[in-house]
C-alpha positions in Angstrom: 6.2 -23.1 -51.1 8.4 -25.7 -49.5 8.8 -29.4 -50.4 8.3 -32.7 -48.7 10.7 -35.5 -49.6 11.2 -39.1 -48.5 14.4 -40.6 -47.1 15.3 -44.0 -45.7 17.4 -45.0 -42.6 18.6 -48.4 -41.5 16.9 -48.3 -38.1 13.7 -46.4 -38.8 13.0 -47.2 -42.5 11.2 -44.8 -44.7 10.5 -41.3 -43.3 9.8 -37.8 -44.5 11.5 -34.4 -44.3 10.3 -30.9 -44.9 12.2 -28.1 -46.6 11.0 -24.5 -46.6 12.2 -20.9 -46.8 12.4 -19.0 -43.5 11.2 -15.4 -43.2 14.9 -14.3 -43.1 15.6 -16.1 -46.4 17.5 -19.0 -45.0 16.5 -22.6 -45.5 14.4 -24.4 -42.9 14.7 -28.2 -42.6 12.8 -30.6 -40.3 12.9 -34.3 -40.5 11.7 -37.5 -38.7 8.1 -37.5 -39.8 6.8 -41.1 -40.0 3.9 -40.3 -42.4 3.9 -38.1 -45.4 0.7 -36.3 -44.4 2.3 -35.3 -41.1 5.1 -33.7 -43.0 2.7 -32.0 -45.3 0.7 -30.7 -42.3 3.8 -29.3 -40.8 4.7 -27.6 -44.0 1.3 -26.1 -44.2 1.5 -24.8 -40.7 4.9 -23.2 -41.5 3.5 -21.4 -44.6 0.4 -20.2 -42.7 2.6 -18.9 -39.9 4.8 -17.1 -42.3 1.8 -15.4 -43.9 0.5 -14.3 -40.5 3.8 -13.1 -39.3 3.8 -15.8 -36.6 6.6 -18.1 -37.7 8.7 -19.4 -34.8 12.0 -21.3 -35.6 12.0 -24.5 -33.5 15.7 -23.9 -32.8 15.0 -20.5 -31.3 12.1 -21.9 -29.2 14.4 -24.6 -27.8 16.5 -22.1 -25.9 16.2 -22.8 -22.1 14.9 -20.5 -19.5 18.2 -20.8 -17.7 20.1 -19.5 -20.8 17.6 -16.6 -21.4 17.3 -15.8 -17.7 21.0 -15.1 -17.2 20.9 -12.6 -20.0 17.8 -11.0 -18.6 19.2 -10.6 -15.1 22.4 -9.0 -16.5 20.4 -6.3 -18.2 18.1 -5.9 -15.2 21.0 -5.2 -13.0 22.0 -2.2 -15.1 18.5 -0.7 -14.9 17.7 -0.9 -11.2 19.0 -0.3 -7.7 21.2 -2.8 -5.9 18.5 -3.7 -3.4 15.9 -4.3 -6.1 18.2 -6.4 -8.1 19.2 -8.4 -5.1 15.6 -9.3 -4.5 15.0 -10.3 -8.1 18.3 -12.3 -8.2 17.2 -14.2 -5.1 13.8 -15.0 -6.7 15.7 -16.3 -9.7 18.0 -18.6 -7.7 15.5 -19.8 -5.2 12.2 -20.1 -7.2 12.4 -19.6 -11.0 15.6 -21.3 -12.1 15.1 -24.5 -10.0 11.6 -24.9 -11.5 11.9 -23.7 -15.0 15.6 -23.5 -15.8 15.8 -26.7 -17.8 12.6 -26.1 -19.8 12.7 -24.9 -23.4 11.1 -21.5 -23.6 8.7 -22.8 -26.2 7.6 -25.7 -24.1 6.0 -23.9 -21.1 2.2 -23.5 -21.0 0.1 -21.0 -19.2 -1.6 -23.7 -17.1 1.7 -25.0 -15.9 2.7 -21.5 -14.8 -0.6 -21.0 -13.0 -0.2 -24.3 -11.1 3.3 -23.3 -10.1 2.1 -19.9 -8.8 -0.7 -21.4 -6.8 1.6 -23.9 -5.2 4.2 -21.2 -4.5 1.5 -19.0 -2.9 0.8 -21.7 -0.3 4.3 -21.4 1.1 5.4 -17.9 0.2 4.3 -14.3 0.6 2.3 -12.3 -2.0 5.4 -10.2 -2.7 7.6 -13.2 -3.3 5.2 -14.9 -5.6 4.5 -11.7 -7.5 8.3 -11.1 -7.9 8.8 -14.6 -9.2 5.9 -14.3 -11.7 7.1 -10.9 -13.0 10.7 -12.2 -13.4 9.5 -15.2 -15.5 7.2 -12.9 -17.4 10.1 -10.5 -18.2 12.1 -13.4 -19.7 9.1 -14.3 -21.9 8.7 -10.7 -23.0 12.2 -10.8 -24.3 11.6 -14.1 -25.9 8.6 -12.7 -27.8 10.7 -9.8 -29.0 13.3 -12.2 -30.2 10.7 -14.2 -32.0 11.2 -17.3 -29.9 7.5 -17.6 -28.8 4.3 -16.0 -29.7 2.6 -15.7 -26.3 3.7 -15.0 -22.7 2.4 -17.8 -20.4 3.4 -15.9 -17.3 1.2 -12.9 -18.0 -2.4 -12.6 -17.0 -2.1 -14.4 -13.6 -3.7 -12.7 -10.7 -2.1 -13.3 -7.3 -4.2 -13.0 -4.2 -3.2 -9.8 -2.6 -1.7 -9.7 0.9 -3.9 -8.0 3.6 -3.2 -4.3 3.9 -0.9 -3.6 6.8 -2.2 -2.0 9.9 -0.5 1.3 9.4 0.3 3.6 12.4 -0.1 7.3 12.2 1.3 9.4 15.0 -0.3 12.7 16.1 1.8 15.9 16.4 2.0 15.3 20.2 3.1 11.7 19.7 5.8 12.8 17.2 7.1 15.3 19.8 7.0 12.6 22.5 9.0 10.1 20.4 11.5 12.8 19.5 12.1 13.7 23.2 12.6 10.1 24.0 15.1 9.6 21.2 18.8 10.1 20.9 18.2 11.6 17.5 15.3 14.0 18.2 15.8 16.2 15.2 16.0 13.2 12.8 12.7 11.9 14.2 11.0 15.2 13.5 12.6 15.5 10.1 11.3 12.0 9.1 7.8 12.6 10.5 7.3 15.9 8.6 9.1 15.2 5.3 8.1 11.6 4.6 11.5 10.6 3.3 12.4 6.9 3.2 15.1 5.8 5.6 17.6 5.2 2.8 17.0 8.6 1.4 17.5 10.5 4.6 20.8 8.8 5.6 22.1 9.5 2.1 21.4 13.3 2.3 24.4 15.6 1.9 24.8 19.2 2.9 24.7 20.2 -0.8 21.3 18.7 -1.2 19.8 21.3 1.3 18.6 24.8 0.4 18.3 26.5 3.8 16.8 29.7 2.4 14.0 28.1 0.4 13.6 25.1 2.9 14.0 22.6 0.1 15.7 19.2 0.1 16.8 17.6 -3.2 16.5 13.8 -3.1 19.1 12.4 -5.5 20.5 9.3 -3.7 19.4 6.5 -1.5 21.2 3.9 0.6 20.1 0.3 0.7 21.4 -2.6 2.8 22.3 -5.7 0.7 23.6 -8.7 2.5 24.5 -6.6 5.5 26.4 -4.0 3.5 25.3 -0.5 2.7 25.1 0.3 -1.0 24.7 3.9 -2.2 22.6 4.2 -5.4 19.9 6.2 -7.1 16.5 6.8 -5.6 13.5 4.5 -6.1 12.2 4.8 -9.7 15.5 6.6 -10.6 13.7 10.0 -10.4 15.0 12.8 -8.2 12.5 15.0 -6.4 12.4 18.1 -4.4 10.8 18.1 -0.9 9.9 21.1 1.3 10.2 21.1 5.0 8.3 23.4 7.5 9.8 26.4 9.2 9.8 24.8 12.6 12.5 22.4 11.4 14.8 25.3 10.4 17.1 25.0 13.4 17.2 21.2 13.2 18.3 21.2 9.5 20.7 24.1 10.1 22.3 22.2 13.0 22.6 19.0 10.9 24.5 21.1 8.2 26.6 23.2 10.5 30.4 23.1 10.2 30.2 20.5 7.4 31.5 20.3 3.9 29.1 20.1 0.9 29.6 16.3 0.5 29.2 15.5 4.2 26.1 13.6 5.4 23.5 15.3 7.5 23.2 12.4 9.9 25.9 9.7 10.4 26.6 6.8 12.8 29.1 7.0 15.6 31.7 5.4 13.4 31.2 8.1 10.7 29.4 5.6 8.4 25.8 5.4 7.5 23.4 5.6 10.4 21.4 2.4 11.0 17.7 2.6 11.7 18.0 1.2 15.2 14.9 -0.8 14.9 16.4 -4.0 16.5 15.3 -4.8 20.0 18.0 -2.7 21.7 18.5 -0.2 18.9 18.2 3.6 19.4 14.8 3.8 17.7 13.2 0.8 19.3 14.4 2.1 22.7 12.8 5.5 22.1 9.5 3.8 21.2 9.6 1.7 24.4 10.1 4.9 26.4 7.3 6.6 24.6 5.0 3.6 25.1 5.8 3.5 28.8 4.8 7.2 29.2 1.6 6.9 27.1 -0.5 3.8 27.0 -2.1 4.9 23.7 1.2 5.1 21.9 1.5 2.2 19.5 4.7 0.4 18.5 6.1 2.1 15.3 9.0 1.6 12.9 11.0 4.3 11.1 8.9 3.6 8.0 5.8 4.4 10.0 7.1 8.0 10.3 6.7 8.1 6.5 3.0 7.2 6.9 2.8 9.8 9.7 4.1 12.5 7.4 1.4 11.7 4.8 -1.3 11.7 7.5 -0.2 15.0 9.0 0.1 16.6 5.6 -3.4 15.4 4.5 -4.9 16.6 7.8 -3.3 20.0 7.0 -5.1 20.2 3.7 -2.6 18.8 1.2 -4.1 17.2 -1.9 -3.2 13.9 -3.4 -0.7 15.3 -6.0 1.2 17.2 -3.3 1.4 14.0 -1.2 2.5 12.0 -4.3 5.4 14.4 -4.9 6.3 14.6 -1.3 6.6 10.8 -0.9 8.0 10.1 -4.4 5.3 7.8 -5.5 5.3 6.8 -9.1 1.7 7.9 -9.6 -1.2 9.4 -7.7 -2.9 6.0 -7.9 -0.3 4.6 -5.5 -0.9 7.4 -3.1 -4.7 7.0 -3.2 -4.4 3.2 -2.9 -2.3 3.7 0.3 -4.0 6.7 1.9 -7.5 6.9 0.5 -9.1 6.6 3.9 -7.3 9.6 5.2 -8.6 12.0 2.5 -11.8 13.8 3.5 -15.1 12.4 2.1 -16.4 15.1 -0.2 -19.6 13.3 -1.3 -21.8 15.4 1.1 -20.1 18.6 -0.1 -20.7 17.7 -3.7 -24.4 16.9 -3.3 -24.9 20.1 -1.2 -23.2 22.2 -3.9 -25.3 20.6 -6.6 -28.4 21.4 -4.6 -27.4 25.1 -4.2 -26.5 25.3 -7.9 -29.8 23.8 -9.0 -31.8 26.2 -6.8 -30.3 29.2 -8.6 -31.2 27.9 -12.0 -34.5 26.1 -11.6 -37.6 28.0 -10.6 -39.8 26.3 -8.0 
């Protein structure tokens, strides 16, 4: 057990201090209690917390979010892609640090965080608010592991989800029309039938292609950070193998022809990374305009919509959810289902009909 002792100062008179043994064996000392019972209550709290394994050193809990945040960001940068870290770093500089940087980690309540998120949600998108919340929560997760706090006030907050985007799925004929209207016809078809992300396709090297087996190994991805292209690992840091259909044989072979193993399949005119051309006068946007002029039912699309198109066409061809997940590189089948559930056939009628037939063979009328 610890002790409570009295001491006297010239300015404040008689006060009390608490001495106790910390869980690591060092001595704990707190002073400035005006009443003896307040000091005794604090000592009792310390002893109970030690017994329950919930003791928090006040010095550790006084570390600021700004101090802990910088360390967290440094470790985050080592574990993620350049584009992902850029987004998180921006959330830190613009939203989290200005609001919470001067706060001690042990002084922030869940209600305060909730109020902040609600206010932020009035001005910012769902993605921005969720990123700021998760960043703050990550800092508190580390603080819990370091025994600075017991609970995470940034966890358990639900943010109103953004409306699902109106995704565009092109038909086979529309893919062909867009390709014919484009400067990069083979690339349009490749995107629409493999589902690769833009950053993945422009990072492809000849050595990533197996022409005999019609396989593409996705190892790298290019992201644009502050106007500069940055080559890094693929999303989720997991490589995957994607197959392409036989009608793309000539297109892929042509993209690989007369190139060295480390050369890119598709490059810009300057030999650098090809840009998506989705600006108003870009090559992709211009192709879309031409396709829309020829077909009034043709909707405005972006390069990313070709990824949705690939999923749609594969599902219509009979691919199951696990195949689509592997094809698109989703972290889980749940992500695939959440995105494309409406495209999968409704098997409810098939199930009930099958149950009826099965019962008829086992139950006599």
